[in-house]
C-alpha positions in Angstrom: -18.3 -18.9 27.2 -14.6 -17.9 28.2 -14.1 -20.5 30.2 -15.4 -22.9 27.8 -13.0 -21.2 25.8 -9.9 -22.3 27.9 -9.4 -19.2 29.6 -8.9 -18.6 33.4 -10.9 -15.6 34.9 -12.6 -14.0 37.4 -16.1 -12.8 36.3 -17.2 -9.3 38.2 -20.6 -7.1 37.3 -19.9 -3.7 36.9 -21.6 -1.2 39.1 -23.1 1.4 36.7 -26.5 2.2 35.8 -26.8 1.0 32.3 -29.8 3.0 31.5 -28.3 6.6 32.8 -25.3 5.8 30.5 -27.3 5.1 27.8 -30.1 7.6 27.9 -27.7 10.6 26.9 -25.9 8.3 24.0 -29.6 7.9 22.2 -30.9 11.0 22.7 -27.6 12.3 21.0 -28.6 9.8 18.1 -25.5 7.8 18.3 -25.2 5.3 16.0 -25.9 1.4 17.7 -22.3 0.3 17.4 -21.2 3.3 19.3 -23.6 3.2 21.9 -22.5 -0.7 22.5 -18.8 0.2 22.7 -19.7 3.3 24.9 -21.5 0.6 27.6 -18.9 -1.9 27.0 -16.2 0.7 27.9 -18.0 1.9 30.9 -18.6 -1.5 32.3 -14.9 -2.4 31.8 -13.8 0.8 33.1 -15.8 0.4 36.4 -14.6 -2.9 37.2 -10.8 -1.9 36.2 -11.0 0.8 38.9 -11.0 -2.1 41.3 -8.3 -3.9 39.9 -5.0 -2.2 39.0 -2.8 -4.0 36.2 -5.7 -6.3 35.1 -6.9 -6.8 31.7 -10.7 -6.2 32.2 -13.0 -7.3 29.2 -16.4 -5.1 29.0 -18.9 -6.3 26.6 -22.8 -4.9 25.3 -24.8 -5.6 23.0 -27.4 -3.0 21.3 -30.5 -4.3 19.1 -31.2 -2.0 16.3 -34.8 -2.5 14.6 -35.7 0.2 11.8 -33.5 2.8 13.0 -34.5 2.4 16.6 -32.5 0.7 19.1 -34.4 -1.6 21.9 -33.6 -1.8 25.7 -34.1 -5.1 27.6 -37.8 -5.5 28.3 -38.8 -4.5 31.8 -42.1 -6.7 31.7 -43.4 -9.7 29.9 -45.8 -7.5 28.2 -42.9 -5.2 26.7 -41.4 -8.6 25.8 -44.3 -9.9 23.9 -44.8 -6.5 22.1 -41.1 -6.4 20.9 -41.4 -9.8 19.6 -44.3 -9.1 17.5 -42.7 -5.8 16.3 -39.7 -7.7 15.4 -41.7 -10.7 13.5 -41.3 -11.2 10.0 -38.7 -8.4 9.5 -34.8 -8.4 9.8 -32.8 -6.8 13.1 -29.4 -5.9 14.0 -27.8 -7.1 16.9 -24.2 -4.8 17.6 -21.9 -6.9 19.8 -19.1 -4.6 21.4 -16.1 -5.6 23.5 -13.5 -3.4 25.0 -10.6 -4.3 26.9 -9.2 -2.0 29.7 -6.1 -1.6 31.7 -5.8 0.6 34.3 -9.0 2.6 33.3 -7.7 3.0 30.0 -9.2 0.8 26.7 -6.5 -0.7 24.9 -8.5 -2.7 22.4 -12.3 -2.3 21.0 -14.2 -4.2 18.6 -17.6 -4.4 17.2 -19.2 -7.2 15.2 -22.8 -7.1 13.7 -25.2 -9.8 13.1 -28.6 -9.4 11.2 -31.3 -12.0 12.0 -34.7 -12.2 10.3 -37.7 -13.7 12.5 -40.0 -15.5 10.6 -43.9 -14.9 10.9 -45.1 -16.7 13.7 -48.5 -17.2 15.2 -49.9 -15.3 18.4 -50.4 -18.5 20.0 -47.0 -19.9 19.4 -45.5 -16.7 20.9 -47.8 -17.0 23.8 -46.6 -20.8 24.5 -42.9 -19.4 24.0 -43.0 -16.8 26.3 -45.1 -19.0 28.7 -42.1 -21.6 28.5 -39.0 -19.4 28.8 -40.7 -16.8 31.5 -38.5 -14.1 33.2 -35.3 -15.2 30.9 -37.5 -12.9 28.3 -36.5 -10.1 30.4 -32.5 -11.0 30.2 -31.8 -10.1 26.8 -32.5 -6.9 24.5 -34.5 -9.2 22.2 -36.4 -11.4 24.5 -34.7 -14.5 22.8 -32.0 -16.8 23.4 -31.3 -18.4 20.2 -29.2 -21.2 22.0 -32.6 -22.6 23.6 -36.3 -22.6 22.2 -35.8 -18.9 20.7 -34.1 -20.6 17.7 -37.6 -21.1 16.5 -38.5 -17.5 16.1 -36.1 -17.3 13.2 -36.1 -18.1 9.6 -32.6 -16.6 8.7 -29.4 -15.4 10.8 -26.2 -13.8 9.3 -23.2 -13.5 11.2 -21.4 -15.2 14.2 -23.1 -17.2 16.9 -21.2 -15.6 19.3 -21.9 -12.0 18.5 -25.5 -13.2 18.6 -25.0 -14.3 22.1 -23.6 -11.1 23.1 -19.3 -11.6 22.8 -17.8 -11.7 19.5 -15.4 -14.4 20.8 -12.9 -15.0 17.7 -11.9 -11.4 17.4 -11.3 -11.4 21.1 -9.2 -14.6 21.1 -7.0 -13.3 18.2 -6.3 -10.1 20.4 -5.5 -11.9 23.4 -3.3 -14.3 21.7 -1.5 -11.2 20.1 -0.8 -9.8 23.5 0.7 -13.1 24.8 -2.1 -13.7 27.3 -3.2 -16.9 25.7 -0.8 -19.5 23.6 -0.4 -18.9 20.1 
């Protein structure tokens, strides 16, 4: 996404155990946006430790449904159960970005999108999961709206980039303000 926007960058995965960072935050009942910010910062800080002086962008997303936060499903059965739970109701995606330099956060942002799934049949869901396969385990909501997953929804409120996990417009504004990209 960032390369498509014309940025030159190096992508590097953080070496953190997200569930280990996440668990105490949930136990403390932190707000979903705060959980997303802490996870994004932990990822960026981890990578920043290996790249002194570099601006590192970390991102994370939390799905909130009826006051509960979902994790990425670990099995196809869990993905199916989550999608059935979300069926016919709205849920919120909180997408956080934290930019870190030399281990210190220099910018934070959280954006929210609200998505309402339609009432779909068990047969439709079975066909959907069979078609996307293990990709259902790669996102917290078990869907990718940029593909067939869009058919699960009847209403979407919010920015496309927030939904796919990186609120791009605010990030580009920050990078322009810092003189990192052309104004």
